[in-house]
PQR file with spaces between the fields and no chain letter, atoms N, CA, C, O and H, PARSE charges and radii, in Angstrom:
ATOM       1  N    ILE     1     -46.535  176.384    5.817 -0.4000 1.5000
ATOM       2  CA   ILE     1     -47.203  177.094    4.739 -0.0000 2.0000
ATOM       3  C    ILE     1     -46.840  176.399    3.439  0.5500 1.7000
ATOM       4  O    ILE     1     -45.669  176.116    3.187 -0.5500 1.4000
ATOM       5  N    LYS     2     -47.844  176.123    2.610 -0.4000 1.5000
ATOM       6  CA   LYS     2     -47.627  175.611    1.259 -0.0000 2.0000
ATOM       7  C    LYS     2     -48.370  176.523    0.296  0.5500 1.7000
ATOM       8  O    LYS     2     -49.497  176.935    0.573 -0.5500 1.4000
ATOM       9  H    LYS     2     -48.795  176.353    2.815  0.4000 1.0000
ATOM      10  N    VAL     3     -47.744  176.843   -0.839 -0.4000 1.5000
ATOM      11  CA   VAL     3     -48.399  177.711   -1.812 -0.0000 2.0000
ATOM      12  C    VAL     3     -48.389  177.079   -3.200  0.5500 1.7000
ATOM      13  O    VAL     3     -47.421  176.440   -3.610 -0.5500 1.4000
ATOM      14  H    VAL     3     -46.829  176.509   -1.064  0.4000 1.0000
ATOM      15  N    GLU     4     -49.491  177.277   -3.903 -0.4000 1.5000
ATOM      16  CA   GLU     4     -49.602  176.857   -5.299 -0.0000 2.0000
ATOM      17  C    GLU     4     -49.459  178.049   -6.237  0.5500 1.7000
ATOM      18  O    GLU     4     -49.286  177.875   -7.443 -0.5500 1.4000
ATOM      19  H    GLU     4     -50.278  177.796   -3.569  0.4000 1.0000
ATOM      20  N    GLU     5     -49.530  179.261   -5.687 -0.4000 1.5000
ATOM      21  CA   GLU     5     -49.351  180.506   -6.434 -0.0000 2.0000
ATOM      22  C    GLU     5     -48.402  181.398   -5.628  0.5500 1.7000
ATOM      23  O    GLU     5     -48.349  181.296   -4.402 -0.5500 1.4000
ATOM      24  H    GLU     5     -49.670  179.402   -4.707  0.4000 1.0000
ATOM      25  N    ASN     6     -47.663  182.260   -6.303 -0.4000 1.5000
ATOM      26  CA   ASN     6     -46.786  183.201   -5.598 -0.0000 2.0000
ATOM      27  C    ASN     6     -47.597  183.980   -4.569  0.5500 1.7000
ATOM      28  O    ASN     6     -48.723  184.395   -4.843 -0.5500 1.4000
ATOM      29  H    ASN     6     -47.707  182.342   -7.299  0.4000 1.0000
ATOM      30  N    SER     7     -47.025  184.176   -3.388 -0.4000 1.5000
ATOM      31  CA   SER     7     -47.734  184.924   -2.355 -0.0000 2.0000
ATOM      32  C    SER     7     -46.750  185.609   -1.410  0.5500 1.7000
ATOM      33  O    SER     7     -45.676  185.087   -1.111 -0.5500 1.4000
ATOM      34  H    SER     7     -46.110  183.839   -3.165  0.4000 1.0000
ATOM      35  N    TRP     8     -47.152  186.798   -0.948 -0.4000 1.5000
ATOM      36  CA   TRP     8     -46.394  187.566    0.033 -0.0000 2.0000
ATOM      37  C    TRP     8     -46.986  187.290    1.408  0.5500 1.7000
ATOM      38  O    TRP     8     -48.198  187.125    1.548 -0.5500 1.4000
ATOM      39  H    TRP     8     -48.025  187.222   -1.191  0.4000 1.0000
ATOM      40  N    PHE     9     -46.124  187.242    2.428 -0.4000 1.5000
ATOM      41  CA   PHE     9     -46.554  186.985    3.797 -0.0000 2.0000
ATOM      42  C    PHE     9     -45.865  187.943    4.759  0.5500 1.7000
ATOM      43  O    PHE     9     -44.743  188.389    4.521 -0.5500 1.4000
ATOM      44  H    PHE     9     -45.140  187.377    2.315  0.4000 1.0000
ATOM      45  N    ASN    10     -46.560  188.248    5.847 -0.4000 1.5000
ATOM      46  CA   ASN    10     -45.968  188.901    7.007 -0.0000 2.0000
ATOM      47  C    ASN    10     -46.355  188.026    8.185  0.5500 1.7000
ATOM      48  O    ASN    10     -47.538  187.762    8.403 -0.5500 1.4000
ATOM      49  H    ASN    10     -47.471  187.886    6.040  0.4000 1.0000
ATOM      50  N    MET    11     -45.371  187.575    8.944 -0.4000 1.5000
ATOM      51  CA   MET    11     -45.654  186.685   10.065 -0.0000 2.0000
ATOM      52  C    MET    11     -44.965  187.197   11.319  0.5500 1.7000
ATOM      53  O    MET    11     -43.788  187.558   11.304 -0.5500 1.4000
ATOM      54  H    MET    11     -44.411  187.789    8.768  0.4000 1.0000
ATOM      55  N    THR    12     -45.729  187.217   12.406 -0.4000 1.5000
ATOM      56  CA   THR    12     -45.185  187.517   13.726 -0.0000 2.0000
ATOM      57  C    THR    12     -45.353  186.265   14.572  0.5500 1.7000
ATOM      58  O    THR    12     -46.446  185.706   14.664 -0.5500 1.4000
ATOM      59  H    THR    12     -46.685  186.923   12.418  0.4000 1.0000
ATOM      60  N    ILE    13     -44.259  185.831   15.190 -0.4000 1.5000
ATOM      61  CA   ILE    13     -44.270  184.609   15.990 -0.0000 2.0000
ATOM      62  C    ILE    13     -44.083  184.979   17.453  0.5500 1.7000
ATOM      63  O    ILE    13     -43.113  185.643   17.819 -0.5500 1.4000
ATOM      64  H    ILE    13     -43.372  186.285   15.116  0.4000 1.0000
ATOM      65  N    ASP    14     -45.026  184.540   18.287 -0.4000 1.5000
ATOM      66  CA   ASP    14     -44.972  184.778   19.738 -0.0000 2.0000
ATOM      67  C    ASP    14     -44.787  186.256   20.082  0.5500 1.7000
ATOM      68  O    ASP    14     -44.099  186.584   21.049 -0.5500 1.4000
ATOM      69  H    ASP    14     -45.814  184.000   17.990  0.4000 1.0000
ATOM      70  N    ASP    15     -45.389  187.138   19.309 -0.4000 1.5000
ATOM      71  CA   ASP    15     -45.340  188.591   19.527 -0.0000 2.0000
ATOM      72  C    ASP    15     -43.921  189.151   19.551  0.5500 1.7000
ATOM      73  O    ASP    15     -43.700  190.244   20.073 -0.5500 1.4000
ATOM      74  H    ASP    15     -45.948  186.872   18.524  0.4000 1.0000
ATOM      75  N    ALA    16     -42.970  188.429   19.002 -0.4000 1.5000
ATOM      76  CA   ALA    16     -41.586  188.891   19.080 -0.0000 2.0000
ATOM      77  C    ALA    16     -40.936  188.989   17.705  0.5500 1.7000
ATOM      78  O    ALA    16     -40.538  190.076   17.286 -0.5500 1.4000
ATOM      79  H    ALA    16     -43.150  187.541   18.578  0.4000 1.0000
ATOM      80  N    ARG    17     -40.827  187.895   17.018 -0.4000 1.5000
ATOM      81  CA   ARG    17     -40.100  187.867   15.754 -0.0000 2.0000
ATOM      82  C    ARG    17     -41.059  188.134   14.598  0.5500 1.7000
ATOM      83  O    ARG    17     -42.075  187.453   14.460 -0.5500 1.4000
ATOM      84  H    ARG    17     -41.150  187.012   17.359  0.4000 1.0000
ATOM      85  N    GLU    18     -40.735  189.125   13.770 -0.4000 1.5000
ATOM      86  CA   GLU    18     -41.564  189.454   12.612 -0.0000 2.0000
ATOM      87  C    GLU    18     -40.749  189.222   11.349  0.5500 1.7000
ATOM      88  O    GLU    18     -39.557  189.522   11.294 -0.5500 1.4000
ATOM      89  H    GLU    18     -39.910  189.677   13.883  0.4000 1.0000
ATOM      90  N    GLU    19     -41.416  188.682   10.337 -0.4000 1.5000
ATOM      91  CA   GLU    19     -40.729  188.362    9.094 -0.0000 2.0000
ATOM      92  C    GLU    19     -41.650  188.650    7.914  0.5500 1.7000
ATOM      93  O    GLU    19     -42.821  188.271    7.927 -0.5500 1.4000
ATOM      94  H    GLU    19     -42.385  188.437   10.382  0.4000 1.0000
ATOM      95  N    ASP    20     -41.116  189.327    6.888 -0.4000 1.5000
ATOM      96  CA   ASP    20     -41.795  189.525    5.608 -0.0000 2.0000
ATOM      97  C    ASP    20     -41.093  188.645    4.589  0.5500 1.7000
ATOM      98  O    ASP    20     -39.864  188.597    4.546 -0.5500 1.4000
ATOM      99  H    ASP    20     -40.165  189.635    6.877  0.4000 1.0000
ATOM     100  N    PHE    21     -41.869  187.952    3.771 -0.4000 1.5000
ATOM     101  CA   PHE    21     -41.251  187.096    2.763 -0.0000 2.0000
ATOM     102  C    PHE    21     -42.237  186.799    1.641  0.5500 1.7000
ATOM     103  O    PHE    21     -43.448  186.959    1.795 -0.5500 1.4000
ATOM     104  H    PHE    21     -42.867  187.991    3.806  0.4000 1.0000
ATOM     105  N    ILE    22     -41.696  186.367    0.520 -0.4000 1.5000
ATOM     106  CA   ILE    22     -42.488  185.926   -0.629 -0.0000 2.0000
ATOM     107  C    ILE    22     -42.168  184.462   -0.864  0.5500 1.7000
ATOM     108  O    ILE    22     -41.001  184.073   -0.909 -0.5500 1.4000
ATOM     109  H    ILE    22     -40.713  186.237    0.394  0.4000 1.0000
ATOM     110  N    LEU    23     -43.210  183.650   -1.012 -0.4000 1.5000
ATOM     111  CA   LEU    23     -43.022  182.254   -1.380 -0.0000 2.0000
ATOM     112  C    LEU    23     -43.411  182.088   -2.840  0.5500 1.7000
ATOM     113  O    LEU    23     -44.512  182.476   -3.233 -0.5500 1.4000
ATOM     114  H    LEU    23     -44.158  183.967   -0.975  0.4000 1.0000
ATOM     115  N    PRO    24     -42.526  181.519   -3.651 -0.5600 1.5000
ATOM     116  CA   PRO    24     -42.868  181.283   -5.047  0.2800 2.0000
ATOM     117  C    PRO    24     -43.785  180.065   -5.193  0.5500 1.7000
ATOM     118  O    PRO    24     -43.824  179.189   -4.329 -0.5500 1.4000
ATOM     119  N    SER    25     -44.499  180.034   -6.275 -0.4000 1.5000
ATOM     120  CA   SER    25     -45.421  178.944   -6.578 -0.0000 2.0000
ATOM     121  C    SER    25     -44.753  177.586   -6.373  0.5500 1.7000
ATOM     122  O    SER    25     -43.623  177.370   -6.811 -0.5500 1.4000
ATOM     123  H    SER    25     -44.468  180.745   -6.977  0.4000 1.0000
ATOM     124  N    GLY    26     -45.462  176.670   -5.701 -0.4000 1.5000
ATOM     125  CA   GLY    26     -44.970  175.315   -5.493 -0.0000 2.0000
ATOM     126  C    GLY    26     -44.026  175.142   -4.318  0.5500 1.7000
ATOM     127  O    GLY    26     -43.455  174.065   -4.142 -0.5500 1.4000
ATOM     128  H    GLY    26     -46.380  176.846   -5.346  0.4000 1.0000
ATOM     129  N    SER    27     -43.848  176.178   -3.509 -0.4000 1.5000
ATOM     130  CA   SER    27     -42.898  176.067   -2.399 -0.0000 2.0000
ATOM     131  C    SER    27     -43.616  175.961   -1.059  0.5500 1.7000
ATOM     132  O    SER    27     -44.837  176.090   -0.971 -0.5500 1.4000
ATOM     133  H    SER    27     -44.312  177.052   -3.652  0.4000 1.0000
ATOM     134  N    GLN    28     -42.826  175.723   -0.028 -0.4000 1.5000
ATOM     135  CA   GLN    28     -43.361  175.659    1.327 -0.0000 2.0000
ATOM     136  C    GLN    28     -42.319  176.154    2.314  0.5500 1.7000
ATOM     137  O    GLN    28     -41.125  176.191    2.015 -0.5500 1.4000
ATOM     138  H    GLN    28     -41.834  175.619   -0.099  0.4000 1.0000
ATOM     139  N    LYS    29     -42.794  176.538    3.505 -0.4000 1.5000
ATOM     140  CA   LYS    29     -41.900  177.042    4.546 -0.0000 2.0000
ATOM     141  C    LYS    29     -42.485  176.636    5.893  0.5500 1.7000
ATOM     142  O    LYS    29     -43.702  176.654    6.080 -0.5500 1.4000
ATOM     143  H    LYS    29     -43.764  176.509    3.748  0.4000 1.0000
ATOM     144  N    THR    30     -41.617  176.271    6.826 -0.4000 1.5000
ATOM     145  CA   THR    30     -42.032  175.819    8.149 -0.0000 2.0000
ATOM     146  C    THR    30     -41.514  176.786    9.211  0.5500 1.7000
ATOM     147  O    THR    30     -40.389  177.280    9.122 -0.5500 1.4000
ATOM     148  H    THR    30     -40.629  176.257    6.674  0.4000 1.0000
ATOM     149  N    PHE    31     -42.349  177.049   10.212 -0.4000 1.5000
ATOM     150  CA   PHE    31     -41.998  177.927   11.322 -0.0000 2.0000
ATOM     151  C    PHE    31     -42.251  177.199   12.632  0.5500 1.7000
ATOM     152  O    PHE    31     -43.082  176.294   12.702 -0.5500 1.4000
ATOM     153  H    PHE    31     -43.262  176.648   10.283  0.4000 1.0000
ATOM     154  N    SER    32     -41.529  177.602   13.662 -0.4000 1.5000
ATOM     155  CA   SER    32     -41.739  177.061   15.007 -0.0000 2.0000
ATOM     156  C    SER    32     -42.026  178.211   15.958  0.5500 1.7000
ATOM     157  O    SER    32     -41.428  179.283   15.865 -0.5500 1.4000
ATOM     158  H    SER    32     -40.854  178.337   13.604  0.4000 1.0000
ATOM     159  N    GLY    33     -42.951  177.966   16.870 -0.4000 1.5000
ATOM     160  CA   GLY    33     -43.292  178.953   17.878 -0.0000 2.0000
ATOM     161  C    GLY    33     -43.853  178.255   19.101  0.5500 1.7000
ATOM     162  O    GLY    33     -44.160  177.063   19.066 -0.5500 1.4000
ATOM     163  H    GLY    33     -43.436  177.095   16.946  0.4000 1.0000
ATOM     164  N    ARG    34     -43.983  179.008   20.183 -0.4000 1.5000
ATOM     165  CA   ARG    34     -44.489  178.431   21.426 -0.0000 2.0000
ATOM     166  C    ARG    34     -45.944  178.798   21.708  0.5500 1.7000
ATOM     167  O    ARG    34     -46.706  177.976   22.217 -0.5500 1.4000
ATOM     168  H    ARG    34     -43.734  179.976   20.212  0.4000 1.0000
ATOM     169  N    GLU    35     -46.332  180.035   21.377 -0.4000 1.5000
ATOM     170  CA   GLU    35     -47.658  180.491   21.781 -0.0000 2.0000
ATOM     171  C    GLU    35     -48.584  180.789   20.619  0.5500 1.7000
ATOM     172  O    GLU    35     -49.667  180.209   20.530 -0.5500 1.4000
ATOM     173  H    GLU    35     -45.713  180.703   20.963  0.4000 1.0000
ATOM     174  N    ARG    36     -48.176  181.695   19.712 -0.4000 1.5000
ATOM     175  CA   ARG    36     -49.106  182.043   18.638 -0.0000 2.0000
ATOM     176  C    ARG    36     -48.378  182.626   17.435  0.5500 1.7000
ATOM     177  O    ARG    36     -47.235  183.076   17.511 -0.5500 1.4000
ATOM     178  H    ARG    36     -47.296  182.166   19.783  0.4000 1.0000
ATOM     179  N    PHE    37     -49.097  182.595   16.333 -0.4000 1.5000
ATOM     180  CA   PHE    37     -48.640  183.177   15.077 -0.0000 2.0000
ATOM     181  C    PHE    37     -49.673  184.202   14.629  0.5500 1.7000
ATOM     182  O    PHE    37     -50.873  183.963   14.761 -0.5500 1.4000
ATOM     183  H    PHE    37     -50.026  182.230   16.271  0.4000 1.0000
ATOM     184  N    ARG    38     -49.231  185.330   14.106 -0.4000 1.5000
ATOM     185  CA   ARG    38     -50.129  186.301   13.472 -0.0000 2.0000
ATOM     186  C    ARG    38     -49.634  186.449   12.037  0.5500 1.7000
ATOM     187  O    ARG    38     -48.480  186.805   11.796 -0.5500 1.4000
ATOM     188  H    ARG    38     -48.256  185.524   13.999  0.4000 1.0000
ATOM     189  N    ILE    39     -50.532  186.168   11.085 -0.4000 1.5000
ATOM     190  CA   ILE    39     -50.138  186.062    9.682 -0.0000 2.0000
ATOM     191  C    ILE    39     -50.993  186.978    8.816  0.5500 1.7000
ATOM     192  O    ILE    39     -52.216  187.019    8.956 -0.5500 1.4000
ATOM     193  H    ILE    39     -51.469  185.879   11.280  0.4000 1.0000
ATOM     194  N    THR    40     -50.344  187.708    7.926 -0.4000 1.5000
ATOM     195  CA   THR    40     -51.023  188.412    6.844 -0.0000 2.0000
ATOM     196  C    THR    40     -50.600  187.721    5.558  0.5500 1.7000
ATOM     197  O    THR    40     -49.412  187.510    5.313 -0.5500 1.4000
ATOM     198  H    THR    40     -49.351  187.675    7.812  0.4000 1.0000
ATOM     199  N    ILE    41     -51.587  187.372    4.740 -0.4000 1.5000
ATOM     200  CA   ILE    41     -51.355  186.636    3.491 -0.0000 2.0000
ATOM     201  C    ILE    41     -51.750  187.536    2.338  0.5500 1.7000
ATOM     202  O    ILE    41     -52.876  188.031    2.294 -0.5500 1.4000
ATOM     203  H    ILE    41     -52.552  187.543    4.940  0.4000 1.0000
ATOM     204  N    GLY    42     -50.843  187.752    1.409 -0.4000 1.5000
ATOM     205  CA   GLY    42     -51.102  188.631    0.278 -0.0000 2.0000
ATOM     206  C    GLY    42     -51.880  187.990   -0.855  0.5500 1.7000
ATOM     207  O    GLY    42     -52.407  188.699   -1.713 -0.5500 1.4000
ATOM     208  H    GLY    42     -49.928  187.349    1.444  0.4000 1.0000
ATOM     209  N    ASN    43     -51.967  186.660   -0.881 -0.4000 1.5000
ATOM     210  CA   ASN    43     -52.704  185.954   -1.933 -0.0000 2.0000
ATOM     211  C    ASN    43     -53.258  184.671   -1.329  0.5500 1.7000
ATOM     212  O    ASN    43     -52.579  183.644   -1.320 -0.5500 1.4000
ATOM     213  H    ASN    43     -51.540  186.085   -0.184  0.4000 1.0000
ATOM     214  N    LYS    44     -54.488  184.726   -0.824 -0.4000 1.5000
ATOM     215  CA   LYS    44     -55.051  183.555   -0.145 -0.0000 2.0000
ATOM     216  C    LYS    44     -55.326  182.409   -1.109  0.5500 1.7000
ATOM     217  O    LYS    44     -55.348  181.248   -0.700 -0.5500 1.4000
ATOM     218  H    LYS    44     -55.040  185.560   -0.831  0.4000 1.0000
ATOM     219  N    ASN    45     -55.538  182.725   -2.395 -0.4000 1.5000
ATOM     220  CA   ASN    45     -55.790  181.670   -3.371 -0.0000 2.0000
ATOM     221  C    ASN    45     -54.534  180.828   -3.545  0.5500 1.7000
ATOM     222  O    ASN    45     -53.456  181.360   -3.811 -0.5500 1.4000
ATOM     223  H    ASN    45     -55.520  183.668   -2.727  0.4000 1.0000
ATOM     224  N    GLY    46     -54.667  179.557   -3.399 -0.4000 1.5000
ATOM     225  CA   GLY    46     -53.527  178.670   -3.553 -0.0000 2.0000
ATOM     226  C    GLY    46     -52.628  178.587   -2.341  0.5500 1.7000
ATOM     227  O    GLY    46     -51.542  178.015   -2.424 -0.5500 1.4000
ATOM     228  H    GLY    46     -55.542  179.125   -3.183  0.4000 1.0000
ATOM     229  N    THR    47     -53.056  179.149   -1.200 -0.4000 1.5000
ATOM     230  CA   THR    47     -52.259  179.090    0.029 -0.0000 2.0000
ATOM     231  C    THR    47     -52.904  178.122    1.008  0.5500 1.7000
ATOM     232  O    THR    47     -54.113  178.166    1.238 -0.5500 1.4000
ATOM     233  H    THR    47     -53.938  179.613   -1.133  0.4000 1.0000
ATOM     234  N    GLN    48     -52.090  177.256    1.577 -0.4000 1.5000
ATOM     235  CA   GLN    48     -52.550  176.328    2.605 -0.0000 2.0000
ATOM     236  C    GLN    48     -51.706  176.543    3.853  0.5500 1.7000
ATOM     237  O    GLN    48     -50.481  176.630    3.777 -0.5500 1.4000
ATOM     238  H    GLN    48     -51.108  177.221    1.390  0.4000 1.0000
ATOM     239  N    LEU    49     -52.368  176.626    5.001 -0.4000 1.5000
ATOM     240  CA   LEU    49     -51.676  176.729    6.286 -0.0000 2.0000
ATOM     241  C    LEU    49     -51.917  175.451    7.072  0.5500 1.7000
ATOM     242  O    LEU    49     -52.997  174.862    7.019 -0.5500 1.4000
ATOM     243  H    LEU    49     -53.364  176.555    5.063  0.4000 1.0000
ATOM     244  N    PHE    50     -50.888  175.034    7.802 -0.4000 1.5000
ATOM     245  CA   PHE    50     -50.974  173.834    8.626 -0.0000 2.0000
ATOM     246  C    PHE    50     -50.456  174.166   10.015  0.5500 1.7000
ATOM     247  O    PHE    50     -49.529  174.963   10.168 -0.5500 1.4000
ATOM     248  H    PHE    50     -50.011  175.512    7.845  0.4000 1.0000
ATOM     249  N    LEU    51     -51.058  173.551   11.028 -0.4000 1.5000
ATOM     250  CA   LEU    51     -50.580  173.675   12.400 -0.0000 2.0000
ATOM     251  C    LEU    51     -50.397  172.268   12.942  0.5500 1.7000
ATOM     252  O    LEU    51     -51.356  171.503   13.032 -0.5500 1.4000
ATOM     253  H    LEU    51     -51.811  172.904   10.905  0.4000 1.0000
ATOM     254  N    ASN    52     -49.175  171.930   13.300 -0.4000 1.5000
ATOM     255  CA   ASN    52     -48.845  170.580   13.775 -0.0000 2.0000
ATOM     256  C    ASN    52     -49.304  169.517   12.781  0.5500 1.7000
ATOM     257  O    ASN    52     -49.793  168.459   13.177 -0.5500 1.4000
ATOM     258  H    ASN    52     -48.396  172.552   13.226  0.4000 1.0000
ATOM     259  N    GLY    53     -49.146  169.799   11.495 -0.4000 1.5000
ATOM     260  CA   GLY    53     -49.476  168.851   10.436 -0.0000 2.0000
ATOM     261  C    GLY    53     -50.929  168.835   10.011  0.5500 1.7000
ATOM     262  O    GLY    53     -51.275  168.165    9.038 -0.5500 1.4000
ATOM     263  H    GLY    53     -48.749  170.659   11.172  0.4000 1.0000
ATOM     264  N    GLU    54     -51.786  169.553   10.713 -0.4000 1.5000
ATOM     265  CA   GLU    54     -53.220  169.585   10.400 -0.0000 2.0000
ATOM     266  C    GLU    54     -53.559  170.850    9.618  0.5500 1.7000
ATOM     267  O    GLU    54     -53.112  171.937    9.984 -0.5500 1.4000
ATOM     268  H    GLU    54     -51.505  170.097   11.504  0.4000 1.0000
ATOM     269  N    PRO    55     -54.352  170.724    8.532 -0.5600 1.5000
ATOM     270  CA   PRO    55     -54.708  171.911    7.749  0.2800 2.0000
ATOM     271  C    PRO    55     -55.607  172.865    8.539  0.5500 1.7000
ATOM     272  O    PRO    55     -56.456  172.435    9.320 -0.5500 1.4000
ATOM     273  N    LEU    56     -55.404  174.156    8.323 -0.4000 1.5000
ATOM     274  CA   LEU    56     -56.226  175.193    8.949 -0.0000 2.0000
ATOM     275  C    LEU    56     -57.176  175.780    7.915  0.5500 1.7000
ATOM     276  O    LEU    56     -56.823  175.908    6.743 -0.5500 1.4000
ATOM     277  H    LEU    56     -54.714  174.505    7.689  0.4000 1.0000
ATOM     278  N    ASN    57     -58.370  176.133    8.344 -0.4000 1.5000
ATOM     279  CA   ASN    57     -59.306  176.841    7.478 -0.0000 2.0000
ATOM     280  C    ASN    57     -58.966  178.322    7.511  0.5500 1.7000
ATOM     281  O    ASN    57     -58.883  178.928    8.580 -0.5500 1.4000
ATOM     282  H    ASN    57     -58.657  176.030    9.296  0.4000 1.0000
ATOM     283  N    LEU    58     -58.771  178.895    6.335 -0.4000 1.5000
ATOM     284  CA   LEU    58     -58.496  180.328    6.253 -0.0000 2.0000
ATOM     285  C    LEU    58     -59.790  181.107    6.427  0.5500 1.7000
ATOM     286  O    LEU    58     -60.840  180.665    5.962 -0.5500 1.4000
ATOM     287  H    LEU    58     -58.839  178.403    5.467  0.4000 1.0000
ATOM     288  N    PRO    59     -59.734  182.257    7.086 -0.5600 1.5000
ATOM     289  CA   PRO    59     -60.947  183.062    7.264  0.2800 2.0000
ATOM     290  C    PRO    59     -61.431  183.642    5.943  0.5500 1.7000
ATOM     291  O    PRO    59     -60.659  183.793    4.997 -0.5500 1.4000
ATOM     292  N    GLU    60     -62.702  183.959    5.892 -0.4000 1.5000
ATOM     293  CA   GLU    60     -63.275  184.605    4.714 -0.0000 2.0000
ATOM     294  C    GLU    60     -62.694  186.003    4.572  0.5500 1.7000
ATOM     295  O    GLU    60     -62.366  186.663    5.558 -0.5500 1.4000
ATOM     296  H    GLU    60     -63.330  183.836    6.660  0.4000 1.0000
ATOM     297  N    SER    61     -62.575  186.437    3.327 -0.4000 1.5000
ATOM     298  CA   SER    61     -62.045  187.765    3.043 -0.0000 2.0000
ATOM     299  C    SER    61     -62.669  188.252    1.743  0.5500 1.7000
ATOM     300  O    SER    61     -62.809  187.472    0.802 -0.5500 1.4000
ATOM     301  H    SER    61     -62.841  185.901    2.526  0.4000 1.0000
ATOM     302  N    PRO    62     -63.048  189.534    1.669 -0.5600 1.5000
ATOM     303  CA   PRO    62     -63.671  190.045    0.448  0.2800 2.0000
ATOM     304  C    PRO    62     -62.695  190.150   -0.727  0.5500 1.7000
ATOM     305  O    PRO    62     -63.120  190.290   -1.874 -0.5500 1.4000
ATOM     306  N    ASP    63     -61.403  190.083   -0.449 -0.4000 1.5000
ATOM     307  CA   ASP    63     -60.418  190.131   -1.529 -0.0000 2.0000
ATOM     308  C    ASP    63     -59.403  189.007   -1.305  0.5500 1.7000
ATOM     309  O    ASP    63     -59.664  188.091   -0.525 -0.5500 1.4000
ATOM     310  H    ASP    63     -61.058  189.970    0.483  0.4000 1.0000
ATOM     311  N    GLU    64     -58.277  189.062   -1.963 -0.4000 1.5000
ATOM     312  CA   GLU    64     -57.286  187.991   -1.865 -0.0000 2.0000
ATOM     313  C    GLU    64     -56.368  188.125   -0.653  0.5500 1.7000
ATOM     314  O    GLU    64     -55.527  187.257   -0.419 -0.5500 1.4000
ATOM     315  H    GLU    64     -58.065  189.806   -2.596  0.4000 1.0000
ATOM     316  N    VAL    65     -56.518  189.198    0.119 -0.4000 1.5000
ATOM     317  CA   VAL    65     -55.639  189.447    1.267 -0.0000 2.0000
ATOM     318  C    VAL    65     -56.338  189.041    2.564  0.5500 1.7000
ATOM     319  O    VAL    65     -57.499  189.381    2.790 -0.5500 1.4000
ATOM     320  H    VAL    65     -57.201  189.903   -0.071  0.4000 1.0000
ATOM     321  N    ILE    66     -55.617  188.316    3.402 -0.4000 1.5000
ATOM     322  CA   ILE    66     -56.083  187.999    4.753 -0.0000 2.0000
ATOM     323  C    ILE    66     -55.155  188.736    5.710  0.5500 1.7000
ATOM     324  O    ILE    66     -53.938  188.559    5.663 -0.5500 1.4000
ATOM     325  H    ILE    66     -54.673  188.040    3.217  0.4000 1.0000
ATOM     326  N    ARG    67     -55.728  189.554    6.567 -0.4000 1.5000
ATOM     327  CA   ARG    67     -54.933  190.398    7.460 -0.0000 2.0000
ATOM     328  C    ARG    67     -55.004  189.918    8.910  0.5500 1.7000
ATOM     329  O    ARG    67     -56.084  189.666    9.443 -0.5500 1.4000
ATOM     330  H    ARG    67     -56.717  189.698    6.605  0.4000 1.0000
ATOM     331  N    ASP    68     -53.845  189.798    9.527 -0.4000 1.5000
ATOM     332  CA   ASP    68     -53.724  189.537   10.968 -0.0000 2.0000
ATOM     333  C    ASP    68     -54.510  188.311   11.436  0.5500 1.7000
ATOM     334  O    ASP    68     -55.209  188.364   12.448 -0.5500 1.4000
ATOM     335  H    ASP    68     -52.967  190.003    9.094  0.4000 1.0000
ATOM     336  N    PHE    69     -54.392  187.216   10.698 -0.4000 1.5000
ATOM     337  CA   PHE    69     -54.996  185.938   11.078 -0.0000 2.0000
ATOM     338  C    PHE    69     -54.166  185.355   12.214  0.5500 1.7000
ATOM     339  O    PHE    69     -52.958  185.164   12.069 -0.5500 1.4000
ATOM     340  H    PHE    69     -53.824  187.173    9.876  0.4000 1.0000
ATOM     341  N    GLU    70     -54.813  185.070   13.354 -0.4000 1.5000
ATOM     342  CA   GLU    70     -54.089  184.562   14.519 -0.0000 2.0000
ATOM     343  C    GLU    70     -54.355  183.086   14.734  0.5500 1.7000
ATOM     344  O    GLU    70     -55.489  182.612   14.667 -0.5500 1.4000
ATOM     345  H    GLU    70     -55.793  185.225   13.472  0.4000 1.0000
ATOM     346  N    VAL    71     -53.266  182.378   14.994 -0.4000 1.5000
ATOM     347  CA   VAL    71     -53.328  180.940   15.258 -0.0000 2.0000
ATOM     348  C    VAL    71     -52.622  180.690   16.570  0.5500 1.7000
ATOM     349  O    VAL    71     -52.537  179.546   17.017 -0.5500 1.4000
ATOM     350  H    VAL    71     -52.345  182.764   15.048  0.4000 1.0000
């Protein structure tokens, strides 16, 4: 995850480990998992997601929040 604006996240990895966190503007964080990630993004603007180094397209959302995006 890379962010250009402050953003809140909720991430569940492999249906087991859940984490809530805030990333400040200009920061990034890396996660490892075996099967899947479920992510809620509190500010989709300025957020980039990558899987194995490749950028992911974020789903459309009527507001700045993306809920339960599965990868």
